[in-house]
BATOR-419633 format. One record per residue (C-alpha): residue in three letters; residue number from 1; x, y, z. Coordinates in steps of 0.05 Angstrom, whole numbers, padded with zeros to 5 digits. Example, Ala and Ser with C-alpha at 12.3 -4.5 7.8 and 13.67 -1.06 7.14 Angstrom:
! BATOR-419633
rest	nr	px	py	pz
ALA	1	00246	-00090	00156
SER	2	00273	-00021	00143
//
This chain:
! BATOR-419633
rest	nr	px	py	pz
MET	1	-01575	00469	-00123
SER	2	-01549	00535	-00103
PHE	3	-01606	00583	-00055
LEU	4	-01610	00637	-00120
SER	5	-01641	00579	-00157
LEU	6	-01608	00611	-00228
THR	7	-01619	00584	-00291
THR	8	-01579	00639	-00341
ASN	9	-01515	00644	-00384
MET	10	-01460	00637	-00335
ALA	11	-01421	00685	-00393
GLN	12	-01475	00747	-00386
MET	13	-01460	00751	-00303
LYS	14	-01412	00792	-00271
THR	15	-01401	00814	-00193
VAL	16	-01419	00875	-00156
VAL	17	-01386	00900	-00089
ILE	18	-01422	00944	-00046
SER	19	-01414	00968	00022
ASN	20	-01478	00952	00065
GLU	21	-01481	01015	00099
THR	22	-01486	01067	00033
ASP	23	-01523	01005	-00009
PRO	24	-01585	01018	-00004
THR	25	-01604	00955	-00029
VAL	26	-01579	00915	00021
ASP	27	-01640	00892	00068
SER	28	-01629	00927	00133
ASN	29	-01629	00862	00170
VAL	30	-01566	00843	00135
LYS	31	-01536	00905	00159
SER	32	-01549	00901	00232
SER	33	-01521	00837	00239
LEU	34	-01469	00833	00182
GLY	35	-01438	00892	00217
PRO	36	-01384	00946	00185
GLN	37	-01371	00899	00128
LYS	38	-01369	00886	00045
LEU	39	-01416	00852	00001
SER	40	-01404	00808	-00056
PHE	41	-01443	00774	-00097
THR	42	-01469	00763	-00172
THR	43	-01526	00785	-00198
VAL	44	-01550	00781	-00270
PRO	45	-01594	00831	-00287
GLU	46	-01610	00811	-00369
THR	47	-01654	00758	-00347
PRO	48	-01694	00760	-00287
PRO	49	-01706	00686	-00247
GLU	50	-01756	00646	-00253
SER	51	-01813	00649	-00199
PRO	52	-01803	00596	-00148
PRO	53	-01869	00560	-00146
ASN	54	-01901	00551	-00074
GLY	55	-01878	00618	-00047
SER	56	-01817	00589	-00034
ASN	57	-01779	00651	-00039
ASP	58	-01783	00667	00024
LEU	59	-01748	00610	00045
GLU	60	-01693	00613	-00001
ILE	61	-01684	00685	00016
GLN	62	-01669	00664	00107
SER	63	-01616	00610	00066
GLU	64	-01584	00669	00031
GLU	65	-01579	00702	00098
LYS	66	-01553	00641	00130
SER	67	-01508	00630	00077
GLN	68	-01491	00708	00081
ASP	69	-01458	00680	00149
VAL	70	-01401	00637	00124
LEU	71	-01378	00681	00078
LEU	72	-01364	00725	00123
SER	73	-01312	00681	00156
SER	74	-01257	00720	00121
LYS	75	-01184	00727	00120
THR	76	-01185	00790	00149
GLN	77	-01220	00760	00208
LEU	78	-01173	00702	00217
ALA	79	-01116	00748	00214
ASP	80	-01152	00790	00269
GLN	81	-01111	00775	00333
SER	82	-01175	00812	00386
ASN	83	-01223	00754	00370
TYR	84	-01177	00701	00402
ASP	85	-01178	00695	00471
VAL	86	-01131	00623	00508
ILE	87	-01145	00572	00533
PRO	88	-01093	00533	00584
ALA	89	-01033	00504	00545
VAL	90	-01032	00424	00536
THR	91	-00972	00405	00573
ASP	92	-00924	00348	00548
VAL	93	-00856	00326	00554
GLY	94	-00839	00395	00565
GLN	95	-00891	00461	00562
ASP	96	-00909	00467	00487
THR	97	-00975	00520	00470
VAL	98	-01032	00513	00430
GLU	99	-01086	00576	00433
THR	100	-01169	00553	00400
SER	101	-01201	00585	00340
PRO	102	-01231	00647	00331
PRO	103	-01291	00642	00380
ASP	104	-01364	00661	00364
ALA	105	-01385	00732	00368
ALA	106	-01429	00692	00400
GLN	107	-01413	00671	00466
GLY	108	-01382	00749	00492
THR	109	-01314	00752	00536
GLN	110	-01288	00686	00547
ASP	111	-01264	00677	00623
LYS	112	-01196	00700	00625
SER	113	-01172	00678	00689
LYS	114	-01170	00595	00664
THR	115	-01117	00603	00600
GLN	116	-01045	00605	00594
GLY	117	-01020	00588	00522
VAL	118	-01056	00630	00466
PHE	119	-01042	00603	00395
PRO	120	-01042	00621	00334
ILE	121	-00977	00649	00346
SER	122	-00909	00698	00306
THR	123	-00848	00672	00299
THR	124	-00825	00746	00334
GLN	125	-00879	00731	00396
LEU	126	-00842	00672	00406
LEU	127	-00774	00712	00406
ASP	128	-00790	00759	00444
LYS	129	-00768	00742	00516
SER	130	-00828	00797	00537
ASN	131	-00870	00744	00530
SER	132	-00848	00692	00570
GLU	133	-00848	00666	00657
THR	134	-00808	00611	00674
ILE	135	-00834	00540	00703
PRO	136	-00794	00487	00743
ALA	137	-00740	00464	00703
VAL	138	-00758	00394	00678
THR	139	-00700	00330	00702
ASP	140	-00680	00269	00657
VAL	141	-00637	00213	00667
VAL	142	-00584	00263	00637
GLY	143	-00588	00317	00681
GLN	144	-00621	00391	00686
ASP	145	-00662	00399	00615
THR	146	-00707	00481	00621
VAL	147	-00767	00492	00579
LYS	148	-00821	00549	00586
THR	149	-00889	00553	00572
SER	150	-00926	00605	00530
PRO	151	-00928	00666	00534
PRO	152	-00968	00687	00595
ASP	153	-01038	00726	00581
ALA	154	-01035	00788	00605
ALA	155	-01099	00793	00649
GLN	156	-01059	00747	00694
GLY	157	-01019	00792	00718
THR	158	-00942	00790	00746
GLN	159	-00930	00705	00759
ASP	160	-00905	00664	00815
LYS	161	-00836	00666	00802
SER	162	-00810	00635	00871
LYS	163	-00823	00569	00836
THR	164	-00794	00574	00769
GLN	165	-00728	00549	00751
GLY	166	-00723	00535	00674
VAL	167	-00734	00591	00617
PHE	168	-00749	00584	00538
PRO	169	-00751	00609	00490
ILE	170	-00674	00619	00500
SER	171	-00619	00652	00445
THR	172	-00552	00613	00436
THR	173	-00532	00677	00460
GLN	174	-00560	00657	00531
LEU	175	-00538	00593	00534
LEU	176	-00464	00625	00520
ASP	177	-00478	00673	00572
LYS	178	-00432	00636	00629
SER	179	-00465	00706	00677
ASN	180	-00535	00667	00653
SER	181	-00521	00603	00689
GLU	182	-00522	00568	00757
THR	183	-00491	00499	00782
ILE	184	-00520	00443	00805
PRO	185	-00490	00372	00832
ALA	186	-00459	00334	00779
VAL	187	-00483	00272	00749
THR	188	-00444	00223	00767
ASP	189	-00434	00159	00702
VAL	190	-00388	00096	00701
VAL	191	-00332	00138	00666
GLY	192	-00330	00182	00736
GLN	193	-00357	00252	00748
ASP	194	-00387	00294	00688
THR	195	-00423	00364	00698
VAL	196	-00489	00389	00684
LYS	197	-00516	00466	00685
THR	198	-00592	00483	00696
SER	199	-00619	00544	00652
PRO	200	-00617	00605	00669
PRO	201	-00634	00627	00742
ASP	202	-00697	00684	00736
ALA	203	-00666	00736	00782
ALA	204	-00717	00744	00830
GLN	205	-00693	00675	00857
GLY	206	-00627	00712	00882
PRO	207	-00557	00686	00893
GLN	208	-00547	00604	00883
ASP	209	-00532	00570	00947
GLU	210	-00450	00545	00905
SER	211	-00442	00502	00957
LYS	212	-00466	00439	00930
THR	213	-00451	00464	00858
GLN	214	-00393	00418	00821
GLY	215	-00407	00421	00751
VAL	216	-00427	00481	00693
PHE	217	-00462	00471	00635
PRO	218	-00464	00493	00568
ILE	219	-00393	00495	00580
SER	220	-00339	00521	00526
THR	221	-00293	00489	00484
THR	222	-00228	00532	00526
GLN	223	-00262	00507	00594
LEU	224	-00260	00432	00558
LEU	225	-00188	00445	00544
ASP	226	-00168	00481	00611
LYS	227	-00133	00425	00656
SER	228	-00152	00458	00715
ASN	229	-00226	00454	00713
TYR	230	-00218	00376	00725
GLU	231	-00209	00334	00783
THR	232	-00174	00271	00790
VAL	233	-00209	00199	00799
PRO	234	-00190	00136	00819
ALA	235	-00170	00089	00753
PHE	236	-00205	00019	00725
ASN	237	-00152	-00033	00749
ASP	238	-00144	-00049	00688
GLY	239	-00068	-00053	00679
TYR	240	-00045	-00010	00656
GLN	241	-00080	00060	00676
ASP	242	-00052	00090	00737
ASN	243	-00095	00145	00738
ILE	244	-00166	00171	00697
GLN	245	-00194	00239	00683
THR	246	-00268	00260	00698
SER	247	-00304	00280	00627
PRO	248	-00261	00309	00572
THR	249	-00225	00244	00605
GLN	250	-00155	00258	00605
VAL	251	-00113	00200	00628
VAL	252	-00050	00207	00685
PHE	253	00023	00164	00658
PRO	254	00060	00165	00725
SER	255	00101	00111	00707
ILE	256	00124	00085	00636
HIS	257	00113	00014	00655
SER	258	00037	00028	00651
LEU	259	00046	00028	00589
SER	260	00032	-00032	00535
PRO	261	00091	-00055	00510
ALA	262	00079	-00022	00436
THR	263	00062	00050	00473
ARG	264	00130	00036	00514
LEU	265	00175	00025	00455
LYS	266	00135	00083	00409
HIS	267	00159	00125	00474
LYS	268	00235	00104	00473
LEU	269	00240	00119	00399
HIS	270	00199	00191	00384
CYS	271	00207	00213	00474
SER	272	00298	00195	00485
ASN	273	00362	00201	00429
GLU	274	00375	00125	00473
LEU	275	00405	00061	00428
ILE	276	00355	00008	00452
VAL	277	00402	-00063	00439
CYS	278	00364	-00114	00441
PRO	279	00383	-00198	00444
GLY	280	00354	-00242	00399
VAL	281	00306	-00295	00421
TYR	282	00275	-00342	00406
ASP	283	00229	-00395	00454
GLY	284	00215	-00389	00529
LEU	285	00281	-00407	00582
SER	286	00327	-00359	00515
ALA	287	00272	-00305	00531
ARG	288	00274	-00314	00604
ILE	289	00345	-00300	00616
ALA	290	00339	-00254	00570
GLN	291	00303	-00219	00618
ALA	292	00339	-00228	00683
VAL	293	00400	-00208	00658
GLY	294	00368	-00136	00648
PHE	295	00344	-00131	00582
LYS	296	00282	-00083	00575
THR	297	00271	-00109	00497
LEU	298	00273	-00166	00470
TYR	299	00275	-00182	00398
MET	300	00253	-00260	00372
THR	301	00288	-00280	00310
GLY	302	00254	-00319	00246
ALA	303	00316	-00351	00252
GLY	304	00327	-00380	00320
SER	305	00245	-00397	00323
THR	306	00248	-00442	00261
ALA	307	00312	-00481	00282
SER	308	00283	-00485	00356
MET	309	00198	-00493	00333
LEU	310	00206	-00536	00270
GLY	311	00292	-00558	00274
MET	312	00284	-00533	00202
ALA	313	00330	-00478	00173
ASP	314	00318	-00406	00161
LEU	315	00286	-00424	00085
GLY	316	00224	-00390	00100
ILE	317	00184	-00447	00120
ALA	318	00154	-00425	00200
THR	319	00087	-00408	00178
ARG	320	00056	-00347	00210
ASP	321	00021	-00390	00261
ASP	322	00085	-00422	00273
MET	323	00110	-00358	00285
VAL	324	00047	-00316	00321
ARG	325	00049	-00379	00370
ASN	326	00115	-00365	00397
ALA	327	00121	-00286	00391
ASP	328	00048	-00305	00437
MET	329	00086	-00340	00489
ILE	330	00154	-00280	00486
ALA	331	00108	-00215	00497
ASN	332	00058	-00245	00551
LEU	333	00127	-00276	00596
ASP	334	00133	-00196	00626
PRO	335	00093	-00152	00580
HIS	336	00092	-00094	00634
HIS	337	00164	-00097	00639
HIS	338	00183	-00123	00581
GLU	339	00171	-00111	00505
ILE	340	00190	-00153	00439
ILE	341	00206	-00135	00362
ALA	342	00173	-00191	00325
ASP	343	00213	-00229	00257
MET	344	00148	-00219	00212
ASP	345	00179	-00248	00147
THR	346	00148	-00228	00079
GLY	347	00079	-00214	00115
TYR	348	00070	-00296	00092
GLY	349	00019	-00275	00024
GLY	350	-00020	-00217	-00004
PRO	351	-00047	-00150	00019
VAL	352	-00101	-00187	00068
THR	353	-00057	-00240	00088
ILE	354	-00006	-00186	00121
ALA	355	-00070	-00140	00146
GLN	356	-00089	-00208	00177
THR	357	-00024	-00222	00200
VAL	358	-00011	-00158	00231
LYS	359	-00084	-00153	00275
GLN	360	-00054	-00217	00298
TYR	361	00001	-00188	00322
ILE	362	-00020	-00134	00357
ARG	363	-00069	-00193	00391
ALA	364	-00012	-00222	00423
ASN	365	00024	-00157	00444
VAL	366	00087	-00155	00403
ALA	367	00106	-00075	00406
ALA	368	00141	-00084	00337
PHE	369	00156	-00123	00270
HIS	370	00195	-00115	00201
ILE	371	00175	-00139	00139
GLU	372	00211	-00135	00081
ASP	373	00219	-00144	00005
GLN	374	00242	-00214	-00017
VAL	375	00204	-00266	-00048
LEU	376	00158	-00309	-00018
THR	377	00204	-00371	-00013
LYS	378	00258	-00330	00028
ARG	379	00320	-00351	00061
CYS	380	00360	-00328	00124
GLY	381	00377	-00249	00104
HIS	382	00451	-00274	00108
LEU	383	00456	-00319	00052
SER	384	00471	-00317	-00015
GLY	385	00431	-00320	-00072
LYS	386	00370	-00278	-00034
LYS	387	00310	-00243	-00094
VAL	388	00266	-00195	-00085
VAL	389	00215	-00175	-00096
SER	390	00189	-00114	-00160
ASN	391	00175	-00039	-00102
ASP	392	00099	-00044	-00119
VAL	393	00090	-00098	-00092
TYR	394	00144	-00091	-00033
LEU	395	00107	-00019	-00018
SER	396	00039	-00058	-00023
ARG	397	00057	-00098	00030
ILE	398	00076	-00038	00064
ARG	399	00023	-00003	00063
ALA	400	-00032	-00065	00078
ALA	401	00008	-00070	00150
ARG	402	00002	00009	00157
ALA	403	-00083	00005	00137
ALA	404	-00090	-00054	00190
ILE	405	-00047	-00022	00258
ASP	406	-00093	00042	00238
SER	407	-00148	-00004	00232
GLU	408	-00144	-00032	00307
ARG	409	-00112	00040	00328
ALA	410	-00065	00008	00354
ASP	411	00019	00028	00369
ILE	412	00059	-00029	00346
GLN	413	00116	-00011	00312
LEU	414	00126	-00018	00240
ILE	415	00195	-00033	00202
ALA	416	00200	-00031	00130
ARG	417	00267	-00072	00123
THR	418	00291	-00090	00050
ASP	419	00343	-00144	00025
ALA	420	00349	-00113	-00042
ASN	421	00432	-00087	-00030
GLN	422	00454	-00157	-00041
GLN	423	00402	-00165	-00108
LEU	424	00404	-00095	-00134
GLY	425	00452	-00046	-00098
TYR	426	00459	00010	-00042
GLU	427	00410	00060	-00078
GLU	428	00348	00022	-00094
CYS	429	00350	00000	-00023
MET	430	00347	00084	-00011
VAL	431	00294	00092	-00058
ARG	432	00252	00026	-00020
LEU	433	00261	00055	00044
LYS	434	00242	00119	00036
ALA	435	00178	00107	-00007
ALA	436	00161	00059	00047
ARG	437	00177	00130	00100
ASP	438	00120	00165	00063
LEU	439	00074	00109	00067
GLY	440	00089	00109	00144
ALA	441	00129	00049	00169
ASP	442	00157	00075	00232
VAL	443	00223	00058	00220
GLY	444	00281	00034	00173
LEU	445	00309	-00035	00169
LEU	446	00366	-00041	00106
GLU	447	00389	-00113	00117
GLY	448	00457	-00135	00099
PHE	449	00516	-00071	00088
LYS	450	00574	-00078	00057
SER	451	00614	-00033	00100
LYS	452	00622	00010	00164
GLU	453	00612	00069	00122
GLU	454	00555	00052	00079
ALA	455	00515	00031	00139
ALA	456	00529	00108	00168
LYS	457	00521	00145	00105
ALA	458	00445	00106	00102
VAL	459	00430	00130	00177
LYS	460	00461	00204	00152
GLU	461	00411	00209	00088
LEU	462	00356	00177	00117
ALA	463	00343	00215	00184
PRO	464	00325	00237	00220
TRP	465	00283	00178	00207
PRO	466	00301	00123	00265
LEU	467	00332	00065	00231
LEU	468	00353	-00006	00256
LEU	469	00418	-00041	00251
ASN	470	00412	-00119	00246
ILE	471	00482	-00149	00278
VAL	472	00501	-00225	00262
GLU	473	00562	-00242	00280
ASN	474	00597	-00280	00230
GLY	475	00553	-00270	00172
HIS	476	00553	-00227	00097
SER	477	00558	-00148	00147
PRO	478	00619	-00117	00179
LEU	479	00604	-00124	00263
ILE	480	00590	-00060	00299
THR	481	00606	-00039	00358
VAL	482	00544	-00020	00402
ASP	483	00574	00036	00416
GLU	484	00577	00052	00339
ALA	485	00525	00046	00322
ARG	486	00507	00088	00376
GLU	487	00546	00145	00349
MET	488	00527	00124	00271
GLY	489	00455	00154	00301
PHE	490	00416	00076	00306
ARG	491	00357	00070	00343
ILE	492	00359	-00001	00347
MET	493	00401	-00059	00343
ILE	494	00396	-00127	00355
PHE	495	00429	-00185	00361
SER	496	00391	-00242	00319
PHE	497	00442	-00301	00329
ALA	498	00459	-00272	00400
GLY	499	00430	-00331	00440
LEU	500	00416	-00391	00389
ALA	501	00492	-00384	00372
PRO	502	00521	-00400	00451
ALA	503	00458	-00450	00468
TYR	504	00486	-00487	00407
MET	505	00555	-00474	00426
ALA	506	00548	-00494	00502
ILE	507	00502	-00551	00488
LYS	508	00546	-00583	00440
ALA	509	00600	-00582	00486
ALA	510	00566	-00603	00542
TYR	511	00530	-00661	00492
GLU	512	00604	-00681	00469
LYS	513	00637	-00689	00543
LEU	514	00568	-00749	00550
LEU	515	00585	-00784	00491
HIS	516	00653	-00794	00505
HIS	517	00654	-00781	00572
GLY	518	00607	-00804	00610
ILE	519	00590	-00730	00640
THR	520	00555	-00669	00623
GLY	521	00607	-00623	00651
ILE	522	00546	-00586	00692
GLN	523	00569	-00622	00763
GLY	524	00606	-00567	00811
THR	525	00574	-00504	00782
GLY	526	00508	-00499	00827
ILE	527	00462	-00495	00767
GLY	528	00414	-00548	00782
PRO	529	00329	-00550	00762
LYS	530	00310	-00491	00825
VAL	531	00355	-00442	00801
LEU	532	00340	-00451	00724
PHE	533	00263	-00454	00755
ASN	534	00270	-00396	00780
VAL	535	00289	-00355	00723
CYS	536	00219	-00382	00691
GLY	537	00182	-00345	00750
LEU	538	00176	-00410	00801
LYS	539	00180	-00344	00853
GLU	540	00132	-00316	00822
ALA	541	00079	-00388	00813
VAL	542	00088	-00399	00884
ALA	543	00069	-00331	00911
ILE	544	00006	-00332	00866
ASP	545	-00018	-00403	00894
GLU	546	-00009	-00389	00973
ASN	547	-00041	-00305	00956
ALA	548	-00101	-00347	00935
GLY	549	-00107	-00387	01000
GLY	550	-00073	-00458	00973
MET	551	-00011	-00488	01010
ASP	552	00006	-00543	00947
TYR	553	00081	-00504	00946
LYS	554	00085	-00491	01015
GLY	555	00161	-00472	01020
LEU	556	00176	-00501	00941
ALA	557	00195	-00425	00933
//
């Protein structure tokens, strides 16, 4: 029930605003308790209120006085900052600030000597640096972070700033101003030495002792890119990096041999003009012999691998697993000093299979591979009757291979090979190779040149894109020497049958002599077990055993 106990028609009510200083209808007791305020209440002069029973009018007047006290808590009082006092700020992970609600007038003046925080506080006050005092910075796991307390009460006077190090709030401009920063010892993490910097020091602290400092933060992009800001520390002993630089990390490569095989081959292609000559290898022995005579880059021939591993002709019989296994073995005989380029035939399937094959070659430490446009039932490039897929299918193979390389962030070199010259002619070969180049192939290979002039023309037409020349003696292409290929401008030259054909001739001659004469013919040559085993790493194996404290092979080498 309302304290006025009104029973009147609401449509007849009207509001009257009076001043408690001038209106004679306001009781003097109400004036003294309310002060100079304006009152707003509703009156109904047309219908006087009924007299309450049992003399309760006095009680309702008292209730009205108390209710009007409540009504006077207006928005004006809430916005009047003089009505507030301050209490100590709440401390959490940093220093945040709160303020109590407006104090009751009857409480009188608060003891402000215990107060530090004020609430509510406007955005303008938060950004006003004159309202801030400093406190010791908070230390977290990374390094030195900074916070700032709420604006101090004016009655507190000057704060003791000798204990302060951090300031908050702080503007972006101040953070980027290097003159506002002091340095502290850098934080050491797993990589090396990282650096941080404290918040701007208080002016009262005077010059900092910079003899103990190593790092600065915040740091600009320009500073990050300035090599003079870094020191080097020893790299992890992973066999690929000799030195590593502090963050921002910059790797220093003092030797080309410390790079991965793929990165070394990429470096040779893009940072030099040398012609890379590769003998064809097909098994561990042929690869060891090529390394022993001084070749740095080897070519794993598909024809030779199929003949050696399976004893079969190069008719697309070797599977992906056969080729990956052989490439893995050859590539890792000495990966720090030699690279291999491997035959990948057609990729052994559609785009999904091709992508998986590329990733397996990457894991096998292969430096480069070529993928071709023959049909799946392919044959050696120097046999008659070759058939190729459409250009669209061929380019889908190139896209799949390129995407797989990019997804692995690898440096393995993609060589786009076309066998279309025999079936569709030279111009179609150019169309396919240019499209493959535009899709991201690193090197081109036109298999089966019909003349030396055609080979030289292809180099000029596709320059400066690197081209690979495949030489198969007694095959369908003319014989081009190393010097001629270098003069034409080829960048890689492979001799696919350089090991397979001589091995066949030598083995066949020895076997025939044994069959017909009862001897092999190798006596007196000095070629015995130890010579062959040394080619295959005998000395290195014995050294590993002895260095580990083993005695099983002592004196064997």
